[in-house]
KEKE-99523 format. One record per residue (C-alpha): residue number from 1; residue in three letters; chain; x, y, z. Coordinates in Angstrom, 3 decimals. Example, Ala and Ser with C-alpha at 12.3 -4.5 7.8 and 13.67 -1.06 7.14 Angstrom:
REM KEKE-99523
+-----+--------+--------+----------+----------+----------+
| num | residu | chaine |       px |       py |       pz |
+-----+--------+--------+----------+----------+----------+
|   1 |    ALA |      A |   12.300 |   -4.500 |    7.800 |
|   2 |    SER |      A |   13.670 |   -1.060 |    7.140 |
+-----+--------+--------+----------+----------+----------+
END
This chain:
REM KEKE-99523
+-----+--------+--------+----------+----------+----------+
| num | residu | chaine |       px |       py |       pz |
+-----+--------+--------+----------+----------+----------+
|   1 |    LEU |      A |  102.377 |   96.464 |   67.598 |
|   2 |    ALA |      A |  105.599 |   97.451 |   65.854 |
|   3 |    GLY |      A |  103.928 |   97.380 |   62.456 |
|   4 |    HIS |      A |  100.947 |   99.423 |   63.674 |
|   5 |    ARG |      A |   98.709 |   96.439 |   62.976 |
|   6 |    ALA |      A |   96.991 |   96.302 |   66.359 |
|   7 |    PRO |      A |   95.849 |   98.800 |   68.975 |
|   8 |    LEU |      A |   97.593 |   98.905 |   72.331 |
|   9 |    PRO |      A |   95.644 |   96.678 |   74.721 |
|  10 |    LEU |      A |   94.696 |   99.229 |   77.365 |
|  11 |    ALA |      A |   91.599 |   99.195 |   79.527 |
|  12 |    ASP |      A |   89.371 |  102.170 |   78.635 |
|  13 |    VAL |      A |   90.013 |  104.025 |   81.879 |
|  14 |    ASP |      A |   93.772 |  103.300 |   81.732 |
|  15 |    ALA |      A |   93.915 |  104.630 |   78.152 |
|  16 |    VAL |      A |   92.388 |  107.950 |   79.183 |
|  17 |    ARG |      A |   94.798 |  108.273 |   82.109 |
|  18 |    VAL |      A |   97.849 |  107.524 |   79.967 |
|  19 |    PHE |      A |   96.666 |  109.894 |   77.231 |
|  20 |    LEU |      A |   96.115 |  112.811 |   79.634 |
|  21 |    VAL |      A |   99.531 |  112.458 |   81.261 |
|  22 |    ASP |      A |  101.193 |  112.072 |   77.844 |
|  23 |    VAL |      A |   99.528 |  115.272 |   76.614 |
|  24 |    GLN |      A |  100.981 |  117.131 |   79.594 |
|  25 |    ALA |      A |  104.441 |  115.959 |   78.504 |
|  26 |    ALA |      A |  103.943 |  116.772 |   74.800 |
|  27 |    LEU |      A |  106.660 |  119.428 |   74.674 |
|  28 |    ARG |      A |  109.337 |  117.329 |   76.346 |
|  29 |    THR |      A |  111.868 |  115.644 |   74.110 |
|  30 |    ARG |      A |  111.972 |  112.466 |   76.219 |
|  31 |    THR |      A |  109.474 |  110.869 |   78.578 |
|  32 |    ALA |      A |  109.248 |  107.492 |   80.244 |
|  33 |    LEU |      A |  105.805 |  106.414 |   81.441 |
|  34 |    ARG |      A |  105.013 |  103.219 |   83.317 |
|  35 |    PHE |      A |  101.586 |  101.641 |   83.053 |
|  36 |    ARG |      A |   99.647 |   98.423 |   82.543 |
|  37 |    LEU |      A |   98.682 |   96.766 |   79.288 |
|  38 |    CYS |      A |   95.875 |   94.228 |   79.460 |
|  39 |    GLY |      A |   94.405 |   92.207 |   76.672 |
|  40 |    ALA |      A |   93.158 |   88.739 |   75.850 |
|  41 |    GLY |      A |   96.571 |   87.243 |   76.619 |
|  42 |    GLY |      A |   96.731 |   88.677 |   80.125 |
|  43 |    ALA |      A |   98.272 |   91.774 |   81.688 |
|  44 |    ALA |      A |  101.762 |   93.227 |   81.806 |
|  45 |    LEU |      A |  103.425 |   96.290 |   83.237 |
|  46 |    VAL |      A |  105.497 |   98.301 |   80.776 |
|  47 |    CYS |      A |  107.763 |  101.296 |   80.540 |
|  48 |    CYS |      A |  107.055 |  103.323 |   77.404 |
|  49 |    THR |      A |  109.905 |  105.646 |   76.443 |
|  50 |    THR |      A |  108.913 |  108.371 |   73.995 |
|  51 |    LEU |      A |  111.415 |  110.469 |   72.041 |
|  52 |    ARG |      A |  110.127 |  113.567 |   70.270 |
|  53 |    VAL |      A |  112.162 |  115.403 |   67.621 |
|  54 |    PHE |      A |  111.363 |  119.071 |   67.009 |
|  55 |    ASP |      A |  112.606 |  121.244 |   64.143 |
|  56 |    SER |      A |  114.229 |  124.680 |   64.538 |
|  57 |    ARG |      A |  110.787 |  126.310 |   64.661 |
|  58 |    GLY |      A |  109.634 |  124.039 |   67.475 |
|  59 |    ARG |      A |  107.373 |  121.920 |   65.303 |
|  60 |    LEU |      A |  107.107 |  118.242 |   66.074 |
|  61 |    ARG |      A |  108.815 |  116.296 |   63.298 |
|  62 |    GLN |      A |  109.088 |  112.754 |   64.639 |
|  63 |    VAL |      A |  107.924 |  110.591 |   67.530 |
|  64 |    LYS |      A |  109.532 |  107.277 |   68.460 |
|  65 |    GLN |      A |  108.237 |  104.966 |   71.166 |
|  66 |    ALA |      A |  109.812 |  101.900 |   72.706 |
|  67 |    TYR |      A |  108.020 |   99.551 |   75.103 |
|  68 |    ARG |      A |  109.817 |   97.407 |   77.663 |
|  69 |    ALA |      A |  108.178 |   94.947 |   80.033 |
|  70 |    ILE |      A |  108.863 |   95.720 |   83.697 |
|  71 |    THR |      A |  108.286 |   93.794 |   86.906 |
|  72 |    ALA |      A |  105.807 |   94.744 |   89.611 |
|  73 |    ALA |      A |  108.793 |   95.674 |   91.786 |
|  74 |    GLU |      A |  110.123 |   98.037 |   89.082 |
|  75 |    TYR |      A |  106.697 |   99.636 |   88.800 |
|  76 |    ASP |      A |  106.505 |  100.066 |   92.580 |
|  77 |    GLU |      A |  109.993 |  101.620 |   92.647 |
|  78 |    ALA |      A |  108.930 |  104.159 |   90.012 |
|  79 |    LEU |      A |  105.722 |  104.791 |   91.934 |
|  80 |    LEU |      A |  107.785 |  105.725 |   95.012 |
|  81 |    ARG |      A |  110.680 |  107.587 |   93.350 |
|  82 |    HIS |      A |  109.047 |  109.115 |   90.256 |
|  83 |    PRO |      A |  105.268 |  109.071 |   90.750 |
|  84 |    ALA |      A |  104.766 |  111.475 |   87.820 |
|  85 |    SER |      A |  105.984 |  108.684 |   85.513 |
|  86 |    CYS |      A |  103.024 |  106.478 |   86.494 |
|  87 |    PRO |      A |   99.903 |  107.866 |   84.752 |
|  88 |    LEU |      A |   97.525 |  105.535 |   86.546 |
|  89 |    ALA |      A |   98.692 |  106.895 |   89.913 |
|  90 |    VAL |      A |   98.809 |  110.504 |   88.694 |
|  91 |    MET |      A |   95.168 |  110.208 |   87.677 |
|  92 |    GLY |      A |   93.997 |  108.638 |   90.945 |
|  93 |    ASP |      A |   94.912 |  104.926 |   90.909 |
|  94 |    PRO |      A |   97.741 |  104.436 |   93.427 |
|  95 |    ARG |      A |   97.642 |  100.615 |   93.444 |
|  96 |    PRO |      A |  101.011 |   98.834 |   93.435 |
|  97 |    GLY |      A |  102.125 |   96.715 |   90.483 |
|  98 |    ARG |      A |  100.947 |   93.355 |   91.841 |
|  99 |    ALA |      A |   97.459 |   94.723 |   92.508 |
| 100 |    LEU |      A |   97.267 |   96.215 |   88.997 |
| 101 |    LEU |      A |   98.148 |   92.836 |   87.512 |
| 102 |    ALA |      A |   95.748 |   90.941 |   89.781 |
| 103 |    ASP |      A |   92.859 |   93.308 |   89.037 |
| 104 |    ALA |      A |   93.490 |   93.623 |   85.280 |
| 105 |    ARG |      A |   90.581 |   91.455 |   84.122 |
| 106 |    ALA |      A |   88.030 |   93.259 |   86.299 |
| 107 |    ASP |      A |   89.449 |   96.666 |   85.374 |
| 108 |    ALA |      A |   89.356 |   95.822 |   81.648 |
| 109 |    ALA |      A |   85.630 |   95.106 |   81.986 |
| 110 |    GLU |      A |   85.049 |   98.722 |   83.091 |
| 111 |    THR |      A |   84.152 |  100.982 |   80.199 |
| 112 |    LEU |      A |   83.970 |  104.737 |   79.994 |
| 113 |    GLY |      A |   80.252 |  104.441 |   79.272 |
| 114 |    GLY |      A |   79.792 |  102.459 |   82.462 |
| 115 |    LEU |      A |   81.315 |  105.268 |   84.512 |
| 116 |    ALA |      A |   78.755 |  107.832 |   83.335 |
+-----+--------+--------+----------+----------+----------+
END
């Protein structure tokens, strides 16, 4: 991931949710979003911290992102204290961390085309 050699392993529906919440925060210099990654190796909950650097004219000059694995309990704490930092919940999926991890395989099988 660090070398931009692989896409982030997000379920289709999760990717849309994360993208929409991230767009809403596009003018903030710092955001921290908590969500689930799920790929062939399994699922994990992460906190993605994004730092945006703007120039004197307000143009975006640089974006840095750091991912940190979090526990289901940390996710649940954020869900209670800072629900806006959990894009899955913001966009209608209020499941706690353990449920997100348990349901990852089934959720990854859902595609955007299948929802239409």
